[in-house]
C-alpha positions as CSV (number, residue, x, y, z in Angstrom):
1,M,0.9,18.4,-49.2
2,T,-2.2,16.4,-50.0
3,P,-3.2,13.4,-48.0
4,Q,-2.0,11.1,-50.8
5,V,1.4,12.8,-50.8
6,T,1.6,12.7,-47.0
7,V,0.8,8.9,-46.9
8,A,3.4,8.2,-49.6
9,V,6.2,10.2,-47.9
10,L,5.4,8.6,-44.5
11,F,5.5,5.2,-46.0
12,A,8.9,6.2,-47.5
13,A,10.0,7.2,-44.0
14,F,9.2,3.7,-42.7
15,T,11.0,1.9,-45.5
16,H,14.0,4.3,-45.3
17,A,14.5,3.7,-41.6
18,G,14.2,0.0,-42.3
19,W,17.0,-0.1,-44.9
20,N,19.2,2.1,-42.8
21,A,18.7,-0.3,-39.8
22,L,19.6,-3.2,-42.0
23,A,22.7,-1.4,-43.2
24,H,23.7,-0.7,-39.7
25,R,23.2,-4.3,-38.6
26,I,25.6,-5.6,-41.3
27,T,28.9,-5.7,-39.6
28,D,31.0,-5.4,-42.8
29,K,29.9,-1.9,-44.0
30,L,31.7,-2.1,-47.4
31,A,30.1,-5.4,-48.2
32,G,26.7,-4.2,-46.9
33,F,26.7,-1.0,-49.0
34,A,28.0,-2.8,-52.0
35,L,25.0,-5.1,-51.8
36,I,22.6,-2.3,-51.3
37,A,23.9,-0.1,-54.1
38,G,24.4,-3.1,-56.4
39,G,20.9,-4.4,-55.7
40,G,19.5,-1.0,-56.5
41,M,21.4,-0.9,-59.8
42,L,19.9,-4.3,-60.7
43,I,16.4,-3.1,-59.9
44,G,17.0,0.1,-62.0
45,L,18.3,-1.9,-64.9
46,A,15.3,-4.3,-64.7
47,F,12.9,-1.4,-64.9
48,I,14.6,0.6,-67.7
49,P,13.1,-1.3,-70.6
50,F,9.6,-0.7,-69.3
51,V,9.7,3.0,-68.3
52,A,10.0,6.3,-70.2
53,V,13.5,7.7,-70.9
54,P,13.9,10.9,-68.9
55,A,13.7,14.1,-70.9
56,S,17.0,15.6,-72.0
57,G,16.7,18.4,-69.4
58,A,16.8,15.9,-66.6
59,W,20.2,14.3,-67.5
60,P,22.5,16.9,-66.0
61,Y,20.6,16.5,-62.7
62,L,20.8,12.7,-63.0
63,V,24.5,12.7,-63.4
64,L,25.1,15.2,-60.6
65,S,22.8,13.3,-58.3
66,A,24.6,10.0,-59.0
67,V,27.9,11.6,-57.9
68,I,26.3,13.1,-54.8
69,H,24.7,9.8,-53.9
70,I,28.1,8.0,-54.1
71,V,29.5,10.6,-51.7
72,Y,26.5,10.1,-49.5
73,Y,27.0,6.4,-49.3
74,A,30.7,6.9,-48.4
75,L,29.8,9.4,-45.6
76,L,27.0,7.2,-44.3
77,M,29.3,4.2,-44.1
78,K,31.7,6.3,-42.1
79,S,29.0,7.6,-39.8
80,F,27.8,4.0,-39.1
81,R,31.3,2.9,-38.4
82,L,32.0,5.7,-35.9
83,G,28.7,6.3,-34.2
84,D,25.7,4.4,-32.7
85,F,22.7,4.0,-35.0
86,G,20.6,6.2,-32.6
87,Q,23.2,9.0,-32.9
88,A,24.4,8.9,-36.5
89,Y,21.0,8.4,-38.1
90,P,19.1,11.3,-36.4
91,I,22.0,13.8,-36.9
92,A,22.4,12.8,-40.6
93,R,18.7,13.0,-41.4
94,G,17.9,15.9,-39.1
95,T,20.4,18.2,-40.7
96,A,18.8,18.0,-44.1
97,P,15.3,19.7,-43.9
98,L,16.4,23.2,-43.0
99,V,19.2,23.1,-45.6
100,V,16.7,21.9,-48.2
101,T,14.4,24.8,-47.2
102,G,17.1,27.3,-48.0
103,L,18.3,25.6,-51.2
104,A,14.7,25.2,-52.5
105,A,14.1,28.9,-51.9
106,V,17.2,29.8,-54.0
107,F,17.2,27.2,-56.7
108,A,13.5,26.1,-57.0
109,H,12.0,29.5,-56.0
110,E,9.9,27.7,-53.3
111,V,9.6,30.1,-50.4
112,P,7.3,28.5,-47.8
113,D,4.3,30.5,-46.5
114,G,3.8,31.0,-42.8
115,W,2.0,27.7,-42.2
116,A,4.5,25.6,-44.1
117,A,7.5,27.4,-42.6
118,S,6.1,26.9,-39.1
119,G,5.5,23.2,-39.8
120,V,9.1,22.7,-41.2
121,A,10.5,24.6,-38.1
122,L,8.5,22.5,-35.6
123,S,9.4,19.3,-37.4
124,C,13.1,20.2,-37.4
125,A,12.9,21.1,-33.7
126,G,11.5,17.6,-33.0
127,L,14.1,16.0,-35.2
128,T,16.9,18.0,-33.5
129,G,15.6,16.8,-30.2
130,V,15.9,13.2,-31.2
131,A,19.5,13.9,-32.4
132,L,20.5,15.6,-29.2
133,W,19.0,12.9,-27.1
134,G,21.3,10.5,-28.9
135,L,24.3,12.4,-27.5
136,R,23.2,12.5,-23.9
137,G,25.5,11.5,-21.1
138,R,28.6,11.0,-23.1
139,R,31.6,12.9,-24.4
140,P,30.9,14.0,-27.9
141,D,32.6,12.0,-30.6
142,W,33.4,14.9,-33.0
143,A,34.6,12.6,-35.8
144,A,31.3,10.7,-35.7
145,I,29.2,13.9,-35.4
146,G,31.2,15.5,-38.2
147,A,30.6,12.5,-40.5
148,A,26.9,12.5,-39.7
149,L,26.6,16.3,-40.3
150,A,28.4,15.9,-43.7
151,T,26.1,13.1,-44.5
152,G,23.1,15.4,-43.8
153,L,24.5,18.1,-46.1
154,S,24.9,15.5,-48.9
155,I,21.3,14.4,-48.3
156,A,20.1,18.1,-48.7
157,A,22.1,18.4,-51.9
158,Y,20.7,15.4,-53.6
159,T,17.2,16.1,-52.4
160,V,17.2,19.5,-54.2
161,V,19.0,18.2,-57.3
162,D,16.6,15.3,-57.6
163,G,13.6,17.5,-56.9
164,L,14.5,19.6,-59.9
165,G,15.6,16.7,-62.0
166,V,12.5,14.5,-61.5
167,R,10.3,17.5,-62.4
168,A,12.3,18.0,-65.7
169,S,12.2,14.3,-66.5
170,G,8.6,13.7,-67.3
171,S,8.6,10.4,-65.6
172,S,9.2,9.6,-61.9
173,L,9.8,5.9,-62.7
174,G,12.1,6.7,-65.5
175,Y,14.2,9.0,-63.3
176,I,14.5,6.7,-60.3
177,S,15.3,3.7,-62.6
178,W,18.2,5.5,-64.4
179,L,19.4,7.1,-61.1
180,M,19.7,3.6,-59.5
181,A,21.4,2.2,-62.6
182,L,23.9,5.1,-62.8
183,Q,24.9,5.3,-59.1
184,G,24.8,1.6,-58.2
185,A,27.8,0.3,-60.0
186,V,30.5,2.3,-58.2
187,L,30.4,0.8,-54.7
188,P,30.3,-2.8,-55.9
189,L,33.3,-2.1,-58.2
190,Y,35.2,-0.4,-55.4
191,A,34.4,-3.3,-53.0
192,A,35.6,-5.8,-55.7
193,H,38.8,-3.9,-56.0
194,R,39.4,-3.6,-52.3
195,L,38.4,-7.2,-51.4
196,R,39.8,-8.8,-54.6
197,G,39.6,-12.6,-54.2
198,R,37.5,-12.3,-51.0
199,F,34.7,-10.3,-52.7
200,V,32.1,-13.1,-53.1
201,D,32.9,-14.6,-49.7
202,A,32.6,-11.2,-48.0
203,L,29.2,-10.5,-49.5
204,R,27.7,-14.0,-49.1
205,P,26.9,-13.8,-45.3
206,F,25.0,-10.5,-45.8
207,A,23.3,-11.2,-49.1
208,A,19.8,-11.5,-47.9
209,L,19.9,-8.4,-45.6
210,G,21.7,-6.4,-48.2
211,L,19.4,-7.1,-51.1
212,L,16.3,-6.6,-48.9
213,G,17.9,-3.2,-47.9
214,S,18.4,-2.3,-51.6
215,A,14.7,-3.0,-52.4
216,L,13.5,-0.9,-49.4
217,S,16.0,1.9,-50.5
218,V,14.6,2.0,-54.1
219,L,11.0,1.9,-52.9
220,A,11.6,4.7,-50.3
221,Y,13.3,7.1,-52.7
222,G,11.0,6.3,-55.6
223,L,8.1,7.4,-53.4
224,V,9.9,10.6,-52.4
225,L,10.7,11.4,-56.0
226,W,7.0,10.9,-57.0
227,A,6.0,13.2,-54.1
228,Q,8.5,15.9,-55.3
229,T,6.5,16.2,-58.5
230,R,3.4,17.1,-56.5
231,A,4.5,19.2,-53.6
232,A,7.2,21.6,-52.5
233,L,10.6,20.2,-51.6
234,A,11.0,21.6,-48.1
235,P,7.8,20.1,-46.5
236,I,8.6,16.7,-48.2
237,A,12.1,16.8,-46.8
238,A,10.8,17.5,-43.3
239,L,8.1,14.9,-43.5
240,R,10.4,12.3,-44.9
241,E,12.8,12.7,-41.9
242,S,10.1,11.5,-39.6
243,S,12.1,8.3,-40.3
244,I,14.3,9.6,-37.5
245,I,11.5,8.8,-35.0
246,I,11.0,5.4,-36.6
247,G,14.8,4.9,-36.6
248,A,14.9,5.8,-32.9
249,A,12.2,3.2,-32.2
250,I,14.1,0.6,-34.2
251,G,17.2,1.4,-32.2
252,A,15.3,0.9,-29.0
253,V,13.8,-2.4,-30.0
254,F,16.5,-4.1,-31.9
255,F,19.8,-2.4,-30.8
256,K,18.7,-1.9,-27.1
257,E,19.2,1.9,-27.3
258,R,17.0,4.0,-24.9
259,F,14.0,5.8,-26.4
260,G,13.1,8.0,-23.4
261,A,10.6,10.8,-22.7
262,P,12.5,13.5,-24.7
263,R,12.1,11.5,-27.8
264,I,8.4,11.1,-27.2
265,A,8.2,14.9,-26.8
266,A,10.2,15.3,-30.0
267,A,7.8,13.0,-31.8
268,G,4.9,15.1,-30.6
269,L,6.6,18.2,-32.1
270,L,7.0,16.4,-35.4
271,V,3.3,15.4,-35.5
272,V,2.3,19.0,-34.9
273,G,4.7,20.2,-37.6
274,I,3.2,17.7,-40.0
275,G,-0.3,19.0,-39.2
276,L,0.8,22.5,-40.0
277,M,2.3,21.4,-43.3
278,L,-0.9,19.7,-44.2
279,H,-2.8,22.8,-43.3
280,A,-0.6,24.8,-45.7
281,G,-1.3,22.2,-48.4
């Protein structure tokens, strides 16, 4: 975890929280995610003529990742329909780092040393604190929590698949471009089928927010994929999920959701965890 990788992943965290907040703000979730996915597809197609074609060993990962990302979008839409942004987003993102740590140890043979493991654990403790704070003082909505947890598992799955795939591709830009192009067509086609004659009218009110969200989404994940070619998967996953703290701040400012002292303490744990991961690097 060099300083350059750390800065790239932290910037990815900011942009990721931003596009998720835009997606949550769009009231018609199907239209919003169709715009975000479709915009990502257009960006990918625009870059493909100018980037290297991923090596043959990367294509099984690309196809599998595209399928997992489609499942992820469906689960995220459901999470945002059922739960508050300050609840759904932290649970979904906070679930992933520990799962990634286990999967990376099995499939990428990346067993973290003591410093890195401590940093991941502390970061996850901070992220869990934010998630639990989002549940305070209310009866748990198990459907919303289940959807958010399932979203987190899908995040962990595509994180590891893409970590292995981008390393086999020989080109981070080539991999992200083809990934966006492959995964981006399904949701717009599904929305067009569901909405039929209302498709364009349903998308029009949210076009600016949705396309901005798609650009932020591609930028965020492109930075993460680049980082995955230069550092271990588990610390990157934990650092990327600092977007939860940013998301909580966005929820407080724009959606009038409380931030509170527990979230400040959780943010402190996250900062200490990041320091330990940098020490390990």
